[in-house]
N, C-alpha and C positions, 0 to 999 in steps of 0.2 A: 524561444530563443533566437536572438541575431545579434551575430557576432559583427561588431562594426569593422569597416577596412580601414585599416591605418593607412595614414598618410605617408608619401615618401620623404623623407628628409634629406637636406643638406646640412653637413656639419662642418663651418668653418671654411665653405667652400673646395674642400679637401676633400671630403667623404661623403660620397652618395649613398643613400639608403633606400633602393626599390623595393617595393612590396609588388608580388605578383597580384595583378588586379582582379584574380578570383579568389583571392586569400579568405575575405569575409563570407563570401556567399558558402564556399566549400568547407569552411569551420562550422559555419552555422549548421549547414546539412548533415556532418557528422555528429554534431553535439547533439542533434534532433535524433537523429537515429540511436544516438547512443542511450538518449533519455526514454525513448520507445522501449529499447530493451531493456532497461532497468524496470521499469512500470511492469511490462509482460513478467518479466523474471520474478518480480515481488511478487505478482499476484499466482503465477503458478506456485512459486516454491513456499507462498502461506498457506496452501489448500491442507496440507498434513497437521498444520499447527492448529487451522480454524474447526471450531466445533461443526458439528454435522449431523443433522436431523433431517431434513426434506431436501437438503442440498442449496436452498434460499441465500442463505448467509454467504456461503462459497460464492456462487453465482453473482451477488449483488456487488462485489468487489468489482466484477467485469463490468456490470452495467451501472454501475455508477462512476465509474473511471475513464477520463478522456485520455486514452494510450498518450503518453509524450508530453502530459502536463507536469509530471514531477508530483502528482497529489492523487496518491489512492484514498478512494472513497466507499465505504460499504453502507448500500442503503437500506437496509431491511431494518424495520423498526425497533429491533431490539439487538441490533449491532453494539450498542454502546455499553447496554446492560453486559452482555456476553463477554464484551472486551475487557471491561474492568474486573469481571469473575466476582461481581457481588450482587447478591439478593436486593432488590428495589420492591419496597410495597407501597400502601397496603394491596395485599393480593387475596380476593375471593376466589375460592376453586369454583371451577366449572365442570360439570360431571353430565354425562352423556351415558344412558344405558348403566349406570353405577360403578362408569370408569372416569377417572380423573382425564380429562383433556384439554386442561387449561386453566389459565387465571384471568382475573379482571380489576380493575380497581373501580371502584365510584366514582361518577362523575364528581367533577368540583372537588377531587382529592388528587394531588399532585405526589407522585413517587418521590420516593427518597431511600437512599440505604438504609438497609436494616442492620447491617452489620455482619451479617451471614454470607459466608462463600458460597458460589455455585458450584454445584457438582457437575462434571462434564462427562457426556457419555463417550468413551473412547473406542466403541466397538467398530465403527467406521474409521475413524481418525485417532490411532494412539497417541498421537502427539498435541491432541485437541486440549486448549486450556486458554487463560485469558493473556492478553498482551501477545497475541499469535504474531503481529509484525515484528514487535522487538526480539522475539526469541528466535524466528526466523532468519532475521538479520544478524543475529549472534551466530548463528550457525552457517550460514550460506555468504555472509557477506562478501568474503573475498572472492569467492566464484564470480559475484556478480559483479564486480569491481574491474575483474580480469577480462570478462567479456565486453565490459563497457568500453574498457581502455582500447582495446583490439579494434572494437567500432569506429572508436573516434579517433584513431592513429596513434594514439600514444602508448608507452610501455608499461604494461602490467606490473604491479609490484608483487 
C-alpha cells in the first residue's frame, strides 16, 4: 500500500494549507506495519481453531502467505475441504496392514460434496472446526484492530 503525498493548497489566496513533506511516506510505512501485524496475528490466533493432525495445515498458512499482503492463504491440498467442513468424494479407502491410512479418488473422477459433515479431531485443538478464520475473527477481531490502530497511530475503538 502506498499513501500519496497530498498537495499543498492555497484557498482564496488567504488560507494556505501545507502538508508535512514526509506525510505520504510515513503514513505508508505505518499502514504497511499495521497490515503485517494483522496478517501475523490472524495466522497466530487461527491456530487453536484450525484442525490439526500432523501440523501441515496449520503451517501452510505461514508458508502460503506473504505477510503484509492482506491475504492469508493456506496451501495444503486439503485445506478447502477442511475449511468448509464437508466430505467430498468419491473416496476409496487405502489400507496398510489392515489399518485405514487414507482415501483416494479414481483417476478422471472429480470430487464433489457428498452432503456429509466432516468430523474434526479436537484432541490437539479443542476449537478445531470449519470456517476457522471467521470463528477466530468473531472472537478476536477487537484485539487485532486495537493492535493495528496502535501501530498505525490511530485511536483504538
